PDB file with one MODEL, atoms N, CA, C and O in Angstrom:
MODEL        1
ATOM      1  N   UNK A   1      40.330  43.484   9.809  1.00  0.00           N
ATOM      2  CA  UNK A   1      40.859  43.480   8.487  1.00  0.00           C
ATOM      3  C   UNK A   1      41.646  44.776   8.313  1.00  0.00           C
ATOM      4  O   UNK A   1      41.116  45.862   8.549  1.00  0.00           O
ATOM      5  N   UNK A   2      42.868  44.670   7.915  1.00  0.00           N
ATOM      6  CA  UNK A   2      43.725  45.844   7.754  1.00  0.00           C
ATOM      7  C   UNK A   2      43.559  46.452   6.367  1.00  0.00           C
ATOM      8  O   UNK A   2      43.330  45.752   5.381  1.00  0.00           O
ATOM      9  N   UNK A   3      43.681  47.767   6.321  1.00  0.00           N
ATOM     10  CA  UNK A   3      43.621  48.496   5.058  1.00  0.00           C
ATOM     11  C   UNK A   3      45.030  48.793   4.583  1.00  0.00           C
ATOM     12  O   UNK A   3      45.999  48.653   5.329  1.00  0.00           O
ATOM     13  N   UNK A   4      45.123  49.201   3.346  1.00  0.00           N
ATOM     14  CA  UNK A   4      46.416  49.616   2.806  1.00  0.00           C
ATOM     15  C   UNK A   4      46.886  50.855   3.549  1.00  0.00           C
ATOM     16  O   UNK A   4      46.074  51.687   3.956  1.00  0.00           O
ATOM     17  N   UNK A   5      48.182  50.977   3.722  1.00  0.00           N
ATOM     18  CA  UNK A   5      48.749  52.160   4.369  1.00  0.00           C
ATOM     19  C   UNK A   5      48.397  53.378   3.525  1.00  0.00           C
ATOM     20  O   UNK A   5      48.586  53.380   2.309  1.00  0.00           O
ATOM     21  N   UNK A   6      47.888  54.399   4.175  1.00  0.00           N
ATOM     22  CA  UNK A   6      47.532  55.627   3.487  1.00  0.00           C
ATOM     23  C   UNK A   6      46.189  55.590   2.775  1.00  0.00           C
ATOM     24  O   UNK A   6      45.852  56.532   2.057  1.00  0.00           O
ATOM     25  N   UNK A   7      45.417  54.528   2.955  1.00  0.00           N
ATOM     26  CA  UNK A   7      44.111  54.425   2.295  1.00  0.00           C
ATOM     27  C   UNK A   7      43.196  55.543   2.777  1.00  0.00           C
ATOM     28  O   UNK A   7      43.208  55.911   3.952  1.00  0.00           O
ATOM     29  N   UNK A   8      42.403  56.077   1.851  1.00  0.00           N
ATOM     30  CA  UNK A   8      41.463  57.146   2.163  1.00  0.00           C
ATOM     31  C   UNK A   8      40.056  56.610   1.939  1.00  0.00           C
ATOM     32  O   UNK A   8      39.791  55.941   0.941  1.00  0.00           O
ATOM     33  N   UNK A   9      39.155  56.907   2.873  1.00  0.00           N
ATOM     34  CA  UNK A   9      37.787  56.390   2.805  1.00  0.00           C
ATOM     35  C   UNK A   9      36.794  57.537   2.765  1.00  0.00           C
ATOM     36  O   UNK A   9      37.030  58.593   3.352  1.00  0.00           O
ATOM     37  N   UNK A  10      35.690  57.330   2.075  1.00  0.00           N
ATOM     38  CA  UNK A  10      34.613  58.311   2.051  1.00  0.00           C
ATOM     39  C   UNK A  10      33.865  58.325   3.376  1.00  0.00           C
ATOM     40  O   UNK A  10      33.330  59.352   3.792  1.00  0.00           O
ATOM     41  N   UNK A  11      33.837  57.170   4.033  1.00  0.00           N
ATOM     42  CA  UNK A  11      33.062  57.027   5.259  1.00  0.00           C
ATOM     43  C   UNK A  11      33.692  55.946   6.122  1.00  0.00           C
ATOM     44  O   UNK A  11      34.104  54.899   5.623  1.00  0.00           O
ATOM     45  N   UNK A  12      33.761  56.204   7.391  1.00  0.00           N
ATOM     46  CA  UNK A  12      34.220  55.186   8.339  1.00  0.00           C
ATOM     47  C   UNK A  12      33.078  54.892   9.291  1.00  0.00           C
ATOM     48  O   UNK A  12      32.445  55.811   9.810  1.00  0.00           O
ATOM     49  N   UNK A  13      32.815  53.621   9.520  1.00  0.00           N
ATOM     50  CA  UNK A  13      31.737  53.204  10.395  1.00  0.00           C
ATOM     51  C   UNK A  13      32.326  52.341  11.495  1.00  0.00           C
ATOM     52  O   UNK A  13      33.058  51.391  11.220  1.00  0.00           O
ATOM     53  N   UNK A  14      32.009  52.669  12.738  1.00  0.00           N
ATOM     54  CA  UNK A  14      32.435  51.850  13.867  1.00  0.00           C
ATOM     55  C   UNK A  14      31.212  51.133  14.407  1.00  0.00           C
ATOM     56  O   UNK A  14      30.172  51.749  14.639  1.00  0.00           O
ATOM     57  N   UNK A  15      31.339  49.840  14.605  1.00  0.00           N
ATOM     58  CA  UNK A  15      30.221  49.033  15.092  1.00  0.00           C
ATOM     59  C   UNK A  15      30.653  48.338  16.370  1.00  0.00           C
ATOM     60  O   UNK A  15      31.664  47.638  16.397  1.00  0.00           O
ATOM     61  N   UNK A  16      29.879  48.537  17.427  1.00  0.00           N
ATOM     62  CA  UNK A  16      30.136  47.856  18.692  1.00  0.00           C
ATOM     63  C   UNK A  16      29.498  46.469  18.609  1.00  0.00           C
ATOM     64  O   UNK A  16      28.275  46.339  18.647  1.00  0.00           O
ATOM     65  N   UNK A  17      30.312  45.464  18.499  1.00  0.00           N
ATOM     66  CA  UNK A  17      29.800  44.101  18.348  1.00  0.00           C
ATOM     67  C   UNK A  17      29.740  43.343  19.670  1.00  0.00           C
ATOM     68  O   UNK A  17      29.530  42.130  19.683  1.00  0.00           O
ATOM     69  N   UNK A  18      29.922  44.049  20.771  1.00  0.00           N
ATOM     70  CA  UNK A  18      29.945  43.363  22.063  1.00  0.00           C
ATOM     71  C   UNK A  18      28.605  42.726  22.421  1.00  0.00           C
ATOM     72  O   UNK A  18      28.552  41.804  23.235  1.00  0.00           O
ATOM     73  N   UNK A  19      27.524  43.215  21.813  1.00  0.00           N
ATOM     74  CA  UNK A  19      26.210  42.651  22.119  1.00  0.00           C
ATOM     75  C   UNK A  19      25.622  41.838  20.973  1.00  0.00           C
ATOM     76  O   UNK A  19      24.448  41.470  21.005  1.00  0.00           O
ATOM     77  N   UNK A  20      26.434  41.561  19.965  1.00  0.00           N
ATOM     78  CA  UNK A  20      25.967  40.768  18.833  1.00  0.00           C
ATOM     79  C   UNK A  20      25.985  39.296  19.232  1.00  0.00           C
ATOM     80  O   UNK A  20      27.005  38.773  19.680  1.00  0.00           O
ATOM     81  N   UNK A  21      24.846  38.642  19.063  1.00  0.00           N
ATOM     82  CA  UNK A  21      24.741  37.225  19.400  1.00  0.00           C
ATOM     83  C   UNK A  21      24.982  36.407  18.130  1.00  0.00           C
ATOM     84  O   UNK A  21      24.355  36.665  17.103  1.00  0.00           O
ATOM     85  N   UNK A  22      25.879  35.431  18.189  1.00  0.00           N
ATOM     86  CA  UNK A  22      26.119  34.602  17.014  1.00  0.00           C
ATOM     87  C   UNK A  22      24.868  33.799  16.635  1.00  0.00           C
ATOM     88  O   UNK A  22      24.130  33.337  17.505  1.00  0.00           O
ATOM     89  N   UNK A  23      24.646  33.644  15.349  1.00  0.00           N
ATOM     90  CA  UNK A  23      23.571  32.810  14.830  1.00  0.00           C
ATOM     91  C   UNK A  23      24.189  31.572  14.213  1.00  0.00           C
ATOM     92  O   UNK A  23      25.258  31.640  13.606  1.00  0.00           O
ATOM     93  N   UNK A  24      23.526  30.454  14.366  1.00  0.00           N
ATOM     94  CA  UNK A  24      23.987  29.193  13.778  1.00  0.00           C
ATOM     95  C   UNK A  24      22.815  28.524  13.071  1.00  0.00           C
ATOM     96  O   UNK A  24      21.654  28.735  13.422  1.00  0.00           O
ATOM     97  N   UNK A  25      23.138  27.724  12.082  1.00  0.00           N
ATOM     98  CA  UNK A  25      22.073  27.010  11.385  1.00  0.00           C
ATOM     99  C   UNK A  25      21.721  25.745  12.150  1.00  0.00           C
ATOM    100  O   UNK A  25      22.583  25.089  12.734  1.00  0.00           O
ATOM    101  N   UNK A  26      20.447  25.422  12.135  1.00  0.00           N
ATOM    102  CA  UNK A  26      19.977  24.180  12.763  1.00  0.00           C
ATOM    103  C   UNK A  26      19.444  23.241  11.688  1.00  0.00           C
ATOM    104  O   UNK A  26      19.154  22.078  11.971  1.00  0.00           O
ATOM    105  N   UNK A  27      19.315  23.725  10.478  1.00  0.00           N
ATOM    106  CA  UNK A  27      18.614  22.956   9.450  1.00  0.00           C
ATOM    107  C   UNK A  27      19.447  22.604   8.245  1.00  0.00           C
ATOM    108  O   UNK A  27      20.660  22.409   8.328  1.00  0.00           O
ATOM    109  N   UNK A  28      18.767  22.529   7.129  1.00  0.00           N
ATOM    110  CA  UNK A  28      19.402  22.075   5.898  1.00  0.00           C
ATOM    111  C   UNK A  28      19.513  23.171   4.855  1.00  0.00           C
ATOM    112  O   UNK A  28      19.939  22.911   3.730  1.00  0.00           O
ATOM    113  N   UNK A  29      19.134  24.407   5.213  1.00  0.00           N
ATOM    114  CA  UNK A  29      19.336  25.523   4.296  1.00  0.00           C
ATOM    115  C   UNK A  29      19.714  26.762   5.103  1.00  0.00           C
ATOM    116  O   UNK A  29      19.429  26.825   6.299  1.00  0.00           O
ATOM    117  N   UNK A  30      20.343  27.735   4.477  1.00  0.00           N
ATOM    118  CA  UNK A  30      20.851  28.896   5.210  1.00  0.00           C
ATOM    119  C   UNK A  30      19.782  29.736   5.901  1.00  0.00           C
ATOM    120  O   UNK A  30      20.109  30.530   6.783  1.00  0.00           O
ATOM    121  N   UNK A  31      18.521  29.585   5.527  1.00  0.00           N
ATOM    122  CA  UNK A  31      17.458  30.353   6.175  1.00  0.00           C
ATOM    123  C   UNK A  31      17.052  29.755   7.516  1.00  0.00           C
ATOM    124  O   UNK A  31      16.369  30.412   8.302  1.00  0.00           O
ATOM    125  N   UNK A  32      17.453  28.548   7.783  1.00  0.00           N
ATOM    126  CA  UNK A  32      17.069  27.866   9.023  1.00  0.00           C
ATOM    127  C   UNK A  32      18.141  28.137  10.079  1.00  0.00           C
ATOM    128  O   UNK A  32      19.050  27.332  10.286  1.00  0.00           O
ATOM    129  N   UNK A  33      18.013  29.284  10.737  1.00  0.00           N
ATOM    130  CA  UNK A  33      18.999  29.737  11.714  1.00  0.00           C
ATOM    131  C   UNK A  33      18.319  30.167  13.004  1.00  0.00           C
ATOM    132  O   UNK A  33      17.121  30.447  13.034  1.00  0.00           O
ATOM    133  N   UNK A  34      19.102  30.210  14.055  1.00  0.00           N
ATOM    134  CA  UNK A  34      18.628  30.703  15.349  1.00  0.00           C
ATOM    135  C   UNK A  34      19.834  31.244  16.108  1.00  0.00           C
ATOM    136  O   UNK A  34      20.964  30.835  15.840  1.00  0.00           O
ATOM    137  N   UNK A  35      19.612  32.151  17.046  1.00  0.00           N
ATOM    138  CA  UNK A  35      20.729  32.612  17.870  1.00  0.00           C
ATOM    139  C   UNK A  35      21.257  31.449  18.710  1.00  0.00           C
ATOM    140  O   UNK A  35      20.503  30.551  19.082  1.00  0.00           O
ATOM    141  N   UNK A  36      22.537  31.473  19.000  1.00  0.00           N
ATOM    142  CA  UNK A  36      23.175  30.384  19.749  1.00  0.00           C
ATOM    143  C   UNK A  36      22.512  30.181  21.110  1.00  0.00           C
ATOM    144  O   UNK A  36      22.542  29.074  21.648  1.00  0.00           O
ATOM    145  N   UNK A  37      21.917  31.228  21.671  1.00  0.00           N
ATOM    146  CA  UNK A  37      21.235  31.087  22.959  1.00  0.00           C
ATOM    147  C   UNK A  37      19.732  30.868  22.780  1.00  0.00           C
ATOM    148  O   UNK A  37      18.967  30.980  23.738  1.00  0.00           O
ATOM    149  N   UNK A  38      19.306  30.553  21.537  1.00  0.00           N
ATOM    150  CA  UNK A  38      17.902  30.302  21.237  1.00  0.00           C
ATOM    151  C   UNK A  38      17.606  28.815  21.122  1.00  0.00           C
ATOM    152  O   UNK A  38      18.304  27.982  21.700  1.00  0.00           O
ATOM    153  N   UNK A  39      16.565  28.497  20.370  1.00  0.00           N
ATOM    154  CA  UNK A  39      16.138  27.109  20.209  1.00  0.00           C
ATOM    155  C   UNK A  39      15.609  26.902  18.794  1.00  0.00           C
ATOM    156  O   UNK A  39      15.327  27.857  18.071  1.00  0.00           O
ATOM    157  N   UNK A  40      15.483  25.641  18.420  1.00  0.00           N
ATOM    158  CA  UNK A  40      14.876  25.324  17.133  1.00  0.00           C
ATOM    159  C   UNK A  40      13.407  25.742  17.182  1.00  0.00           C
ATOM    160  O   UNK A  40      12.818  25.811  18.261  1.00  0.00           O
ATOM    161  N   UNK A  41      12.818  26.020  16.025  1.00  0.00           N
ATOM    162  CA  UNK A  41      11.415  26.446  16.029  1.00  0.00           C
ATOM    163  C   UNK A  41      10.465  25.294  16.302  1.00  0.00           C
ATOM    164  O   UNK A  41      10.848  24.126  16.229  1.00  0.00           O
ATOM    165  N   UNK A  42       9.239  25.630  16.611  1.00  0.00           N
ATOM    166  CA  UNK A  42       8.172  24.640  16.750  1.00  0.00           C
ATOM    167  C   UNK A  42       7.384  24.659  15.440  1.00  0.00           C
ATOM    168  O   UNK A  42       6.721  25.653  15.143  1.00  0.00           O
ATOM    169  N   UNK A  43       7.441  23.584  14.648  1.00  0.00           N
ATOM    170  CA  UNK A  43       6.752  23.579  13.355  1.00  0.00           C
ATOM    171  C   UNK A  43       5.267  23.906  13.466  1.00  0.00           C
ATOM    172  O   UNK A  43       4.697  24.464  12.528  1.00  0.00           O
ATOM    173  N   UNK A  44       4.632  23.577  14.573  1.00  0.00           N
ATOM    174  CA  UNK A  44       3.207  23.852  14.743  1.00  0.00           C
ATOM    175  C   UNK A  44       2.895  25.343  14.762  1.00  0.00           C
ATOM    176  O   UNK A  44       1.744  25.733  14.562  1.00  0.00           O
ATOM    177  N   UNK A  45       3.900  26.182  14.998  1.00  0.00           N
ATOM    178  CA  UNK A  45       3.682  27.629  15.042  1.00  0.00           C
ATOM    179  C   UNK A  45       4.021  28.310  13.716  1.00  0.00           C
ATOM    180  O   UNK A  45       3.858  29.524  13.589  1.00  0.00           O
ATOM    181  N   UNK A  46       4.486  27.552  12.738  1.00  0.00           N
ATOM    182  CA  UNK A  46       4.858  28.119  11.437  1.00  0.00           C
ATOM    183  C   UNK A  46       3.629  28.105  10.534  1.00  0.00           C
ATOM    184  O   UNK A  46       3.107  27.041  10.202  1.00  0.00           O
ATOM    185  N   UNK A  47       3.171  29.288  10.138  1.00  0.00           N
ATOM    186  CA  UNK A  47       1.942  29.391   9.346  1.00  0.00           C
ATOM    187  C   UNK A  47       2.143  28.994   7.883  1.00  0.00           C
ATOM    188  O   UNK A  47       1.256  28.391   7.279  1.00  0.00           O
ATOM    189  N   UNK A  48       3.294  29.325   7.314  1.00  0.00           N
ATOM    190  CA  UNK A  48       3.551  29.009   5.914  1.00  0.00           C
ATOM    191  C   UNK A  48       3.756  27.501   5.769  1.00  0.00           C
ATOM    192  O   UNK A  48       4.675  26.939   6.365  1.00  0.00           O
ATOM    193  N   UNK A  49       2.907  26.849   4.984  1.00  0.00           N
ATOM    194  CA  UNK A  49       2.942  25.389   4.859  1.00  0.00           C
ATOM    195  C   UNK A  49       4.260  24.884   4.274  1.00  0.00           C
ATOM    196  O   UNK A  49       4.779  23.859   4.717  1.00  0.00           O
ATOM    197  N   UNK A  50       4.808  25.593   3.279  1.00  0.00           N
ATOM    198  CA  UNK A  50       6.072  25.160   2.681  1.00  0.00           C
ATOM    199  C   UNK A  50       7.214  25.249   3.687  1.00  0.00           C
ATOM    200  O   UNK A  50       8.051  24.351   3.770  1.00  0.00           O
ATOM    201  N   UNK A  51       7.241  26.338   4.448  1.00  0.00           N
ATOM    202  CA  UNK A  51       8.276  26.509   5.469  1.00  0.00           C
ATOM    203  C   UNK A  51       8.123  25.471   6.579  1.00  0.00           C
ATOM    204  O   UNK A  51       9.113  24.929   7.071  1.00  0.00           O
ATOM    205  N   UNK A  52       6.873  25.197   6.972  1.00  0.00           N
ATOM    206  CA  UNK A  52       6.618  24.187   8.000  1.00  0.00           C
ATOM    207  C   UNK A  52       7.096  22.815   7.524  1.00  0.00           C
ATOM    208  O   UNK A  52       7.749  22.088   8.273  1.00  0.00           O
ATOM    209  N   UNK A  53       6.771  22.464   6.284  1.00  0.00           N
ATOM    210  CA  UNK A  53       7.185  21.168   5.730  1.00  0.00           C
ATOM    211  C   UNK A  53       8.710  21.075   5.643  1.00  0.00           C
ATOM    212  O   UNK A  53       9.285  20.027   5.937  1.00  0.00           O
ATOM    213  N   UNK A  54       9.361  22.161   5.242  1.00  0.00           N
ATOM    214  CA  UNK A  54      10.826  22.165   5.161  1.00  0.00           C
ATOM    215  C   UNK A  54      11.443  21.976   6.546  1.00  0.00           C
ATOM    216  O   UNK A  54      12.441  21.272   6.700  1.00  0.00           O
ATOM    217  N   UNK A  55      10.841  22.612   7.547  1.00  0.00           N
ATOM    218  CA  UNK A  55      11.319  22.468   8.927  1.00  0.00           C
ATOM    219  C   UNK A  55      11.167  21.024   9.397  1.00  0.00           C
ATOM    220  O   UNK A  55      12.085  20.464   9.997  1.00  0.00           O
ATOM    221  N   UNK A  56      10.028  20.434   9.128  1.00  0.00           N
ATOM    222  CA  UNK A  56       9.795  19.043   9.542  1.00  0.00           C
ATOM    223  C   UNK A  56      10.762  18.088   8.834  1.00  0.00           C
ATOM    224  O   UNK A  56      11.259  17.142   9.446  1.00  0.00           O
ATOM    225  N   UNK A  57      11.028  18.333   7.550  1.00  0.00           N
ATOM    226  CA  UNK A  57      11.990  17.485   6.826  1.00  0.00           C
ATOM    227  C   UNK A  57      13.388  17.628   7.422  1.00  0.00           C
ATOM    228  O   UNK A  57      14.103  16.640   7.591  1.00  0.00           O
ATOM    229  N   UNK A  58      13.767  18.859   7.736  1.00  0.00           N
ATOM    230  CA  UNK A  58      15.085  19.091   8.329  1.00  0.00           C
ATOM    231  C   UNK A  58      15.189  18.404   9.689  1.00  0.00           C
ATOM    232  O   UNK A  58      16.212  17.793   9.997  1.00  0.00           O
ATOM    233  N   UNK A  59      14.141  18.498  10.501  1.00  0.00           N
ATOM    234  CA  UNK A  59      14.150  17.830  11.807  1.00  0.00           C
ATOM    235  C   UNK A  59      14.334  16.329  11.640  1.00  0.00           C
ATOM    236  O   UNK A  59      15.130  15.713  12.348  1.00  0.00           O
ATOM    237  N   UNK A  60      13.597  15.742  10.702  1.00  0.00           N
ATOM    238  CA  UNK A  60      13.704  14.300  10.468  1.00  0.00           C
ATOM    239  C   UNK A  60      15.113  13.935  10.010  1.00  0.00           C
ATOM    240  O   UNK A  60      15.717  12.994  10.524  1.00  0.00           O
ATOM    241  N   UNK A  61      15.625  14.678   9.053  1.00  0.00           N
ATOM    242  CA  UNK A  61      16.948  14.402   8.489  1.00  0.00           C
ATOM    243  C   UNK A  61      18.056  14.529   9.542  1.00  0.00           C
ATOM    244  O   UNK A  61      18.981  13.718   9.581  1.00  0.00           O
ATOM    245  N   UNK A  62      17.951  15.557  10.393  1.00  0.00           N
ATOM    246  CA  UNK A  62      19.016  15.841  11.355  1.00  0.00           C
ATOM    247  C   UNK A  62      18.750  15.277  12.753  1.00  0.00           C
ATOM    248  O   UNK A  62      19.598  15.390  13.638  1.00  0.00           O
ATOM    249  N   UNK A  63      17.582  14.673  12.952  1.00  0.00           N
ATOM    250  CA  UNK A  63      17.270  14.101  14.257  1.00  0.00           C
ATOM    251  C   UNK A  63      17.027  15.152  15.328  1.00  0.00           C
ATOM    252  O   UNK A  63      17.379  14.950  16.490  1.00  0.00           O
ATOM    253  N   UNK A  64      16.430  16.271  14.943  1.00  0.00           N
ATOM    254  CA  UNK A  64      16.168  17.351  15.893  1.00  0.00           C
ATOM    255  C   UNK A  64      14.719  17.346  16.334  1.00  0.00           C
ATOM    256  O   UNK A  64      13.876  16.659  15.757  1.00  0.00           O
ATOM    257  N   UNK A  65      14.442  18.136  17.384  1.00  0.00           N
ATOM    258  CA  UNK A  65      13.085  18.263  17.917  1.00  0.00           C
ATOM    259  C   UNK A  65      12.705  19.730  17.990  1.00  0.00           C
ATOM    260  O   UNK A  65      13.564  20.612  17.957  1.00  0.00           O
ATOM    261  N   UNK A  66      11.416  19.977  18.089  1.00  0.00           N
ATOM    262  CA  UNK A  66      10.912  21.336  18.266  1.00  0.00           C
ATOM    263  C   UNK A  66      11.400  21.900  19.593  1.00  0.00           C
ATOM    264  O   UNK A  66      11.470  21.191  20.597  1.00  0.00           O
ATOM    265  N   UNK A  67      11.733  23.168  19.582  1.00  0.00           N
ATOM    266  CA  UNK A  67      12.140  23.909  20.786  1.00  0.00           C
ATOM    267  C   UNK A  67      13.380  23.331  21.459  1.00  0.00           C
ATOM    268  O   UNK A  67      13.565  23.494  22.665  1.00  0.00           O
ATOM    269  N   UNK A  68      14.214  22.670  20.701  1.00  0.00           N
ATOM    270  CA  UNK A  68      15.462  22.113  21.240  1.00  0.00           C
ATOM    271  C   UNK A  68      16.486  23.247  21.372  1.00  0.00           C
ATOM    272  O   UNK A  68      16.746  23.947  20.394  1.00  0.00           O
ATOM    273  N   UNK A  69      17.072  23.443  22.564  1.00  0.00           N
ATOM    274  CA  UNK A  69      18.059  24.516  22.730  1.00  0.00           C
ATOM    275  C   UNK A  69      19.234  24.335  21.761  1.00  0.00           C
ATOM    276  O   UNK A  69      19.753  23.231  21.601  1.00  0.00           O
ATOM    277  N   UNK A  70      19.638  25.419  21.128  1.00  0.00           N
ATOM    278  CA  UNK A  70      20.733  25.355  20.164  1.00  0.00           C
ATOM    279  C   UNK A  70      22.019  24.853  20.808  1.00  0.00           C
ATOM    280  O   UNK A  70      22.786  24.124  20.178  1.00  0.00           O
ATOM    281  N   UNK A  71      22.257  25.233  22.045  1.00  0.00           N
ATOM    282  CA  UNK A  71      23.499  24.811  22.715  1.00  0.00           C
ATOM    283  C   UNK A  71      23.536  23.303  22.980  1.00  0.00           C
ATOM    284  O   UNK A  71      24.598  22.757  23.278  1.00  0.00           O
ATOM    285  N   UNK A  72      22.385  22.624  22.875  1.00  0.00           N
ATOM    286  CA  UNK A  72      22.336  21.178  23.087  1.00  0.00           C
ATOM    287  C   UNK A  72      22.570  20.384  21.802  1.00  0.00           C
ATOM    288  O   UNK A  72      22.643  19.156  21.839  1.00  0.00           O
ATOM    289  N   UNK A  73      22.687  21.074  20.672  1.00  0.00           N
ATOM    290  CA  UNK A  73      22.886  20.394  19.395  1.00  0.00           C
ATOM    291  C   UNK A  73      24.377  20.311  19.120  1.00  0.00           C
ATOM    292  O   UNK A  73      25.034  21.344  18.985  1.00  0.00           O
ATOM    293  N   UNK A  74      24.930  19.096  19.032  1.00  0.00           N
ATOM    294  CA  UNK A  74      26.373  18.980  18.786  1.00  0.00           C
ATOM    295  C   UNK A  74      26.746  19.507  17.400  1.00  0.00           C
ATOM    296  O   UNK A  74      25.995  19.343  16.439  1.00  0.00           O
ATOM    297  N   UNK A  75      27.899  20.133  17.316  1.00  0.00           N
ATOM    298  CA  UNK A  75      28.399  20.626  16.031  1.00  0.00           C
ATOM    299  C   UNK A  75      29.090  19.475  15.327  1.00  0.00           C
ATOM    300  O   UNK A  75      30.053  18.907  15.841  1.00  0.00           O
ATOM    301  N   UNK A  76      28.587  19.129  14.133  1.00  0.00           N
ATOM    302  CA  UNK A  76      29.226  18.047  13.391  1.00  0.00           C
ATOM    303  C   UNK A  76      29.759  18.504  12.036  1.00  0.00           C
ATOM    304  O   UNK A  76      30.540  17.796  11.399  1.00  0.00           O
ATOM    305  N   UNK A  77      29.334  19.692  11.598  1.00  0.00           N
ATOM    306  CA  UNK A  77      29.832  20.237  10.336  1.00  0.00           C
ATOM    307  C   UNK A  77      30.028  21.732  10.527  1.00  0.00           C
ATOM    308  O   UNK A  77      29.160  22.423  11.059  1.00  0.00           O
ATOM    309  N   UNK A  78      31.170  22.216  10.090  1.00  0.00           N
ATOM    310  CA  UNK A  78      31.441  23.645  10.157  1.00  0.00           C
ATOM    311  C   UNK A  78      31.771  24.117   8.751  1.00  0.00           C
ATOM    312  O   UNK A  78      32.627  23.543   8.077  1.00  0.00           O
ATOM    313  N   UNK A  79      31.098  25.150   8.322  1.00  0.00           N
ATOM    314  CA  UNK A  79      31.347  25.689   6.992  1.00  0.00           C
ATOM    315  C   UNK A  79      31.771  27.135   7.080  1.00  0.00           C
ATOM    316  O   UNK A  79      31.821  27.725   8.159  1.00  0.00           O
ATOM    317  N   UNK A  80      32.068  27.683   5.948  1.00  0.00           N
ATOM    318  CA  UNK A  80      32.478  29.072   5.875  1.00  0.00           C
ATOM    319  C   UNK A  80      31.630  29.748   4.829  1.00  0.00           C
ATOM    320  O   UNK A  80      31.467  29.230   3.725  1.00  0.00           O
ATOM    321  N   UNK A  81      31.093  30.892   5.164  1.00  0.00           N
ATOM    322  CA  UNK A  81      30.263  31.639   4.210  1.00  0.00           C
ATOM    323  C   UNK A  81      30.985  32.919   3.837  1.00  0.00           C
ATOM    324  O   UNK A  81      31.537  33.609   4.694  1.00  0.00           O
ATOM    325  N   UNK A  82      30.975  33.224   2.567  1.00  0.00           N
ATOM    326  CA  UNK A  82      31.581  34.479   2.110  1.00  0.00           C
ATOM    327  C   UNK A  82      30.628  35.621   2.391  1.00  0.00           C
ATOM    328  O   UNK A  82      29.423  35.503   2.172  1.00  0.00           O
ATOM    329  N   UNK A  83      31.164  36.718   2.872  1.00  0.00           N
ATOM    330  CA  UNK A  83      30.362  37.908   3.126  1.00  0.00           C
ATOM    331  C   UNK A  83      30.793  38.956   2.105  1.00  0.00           C
ATOM    332  O   UNK A  83      31.979  39.250   1.955  1.00  0.00           O
ATOM    333  N   UNK A  84      29.837  39.494   1.428  1.00  0.00           N
ATOM    334  CA  UNK A  84      30.127  40.516   0.426  1.00  0.00           C
ATOM    335  C   UNK A  84      29.700  41.868   0.975  1.00  0.00           C
ATOM    336  O   UNK A  84      28.523  42.081   1.267  1.00  0.00           O
ATOM    337  N   UNK A  85      30.628  42.756   1.111  1.00  0.00           N
ATOM    338  CA  UNK A  85      30.340  44.098   1.586  1.00  0.00           C
ATOM    339  C   UNK A  85      30.138  44.994   0.379  1.00  0.00           C
ATOM    340  O   UNK A  85      30.995  45.055  -0.503  1.00  0.00           O
ATOM    341  N   UNK A  86      29.028  45.678   0.335  1.00  0.00           N
ATOM    342  CA  UNK A  86      28.725  46.552  -0.805  1.00  0.00           C
ATOM    343  C   UNK A  86      28.842  47.987  -0.388  1.00  0.00           C
ATOM    344  O   UNK A  86      28.628  48.885  -1.202  1.00  0.00           O
TER     345      UNK A  86
ENDMDL
END
């Protein structure tokens, strides 16, 4: 992202993103994510009952299985999320 010519900043931060692994959603809400080189969770290992139930509903709705590699899940919807920098 380019800045205005002559812009002055209080602080400049450089971030090496070469080791950042992309995360993708596997479920039906933004909290249901995993790294692209990871897998879907195993509902049997989720202690919170509400979270476990939400995971099971998402699996049923999307036809997914526990511990399914993320790279094996076809992409059928792509969205865009706004990022707010504070």
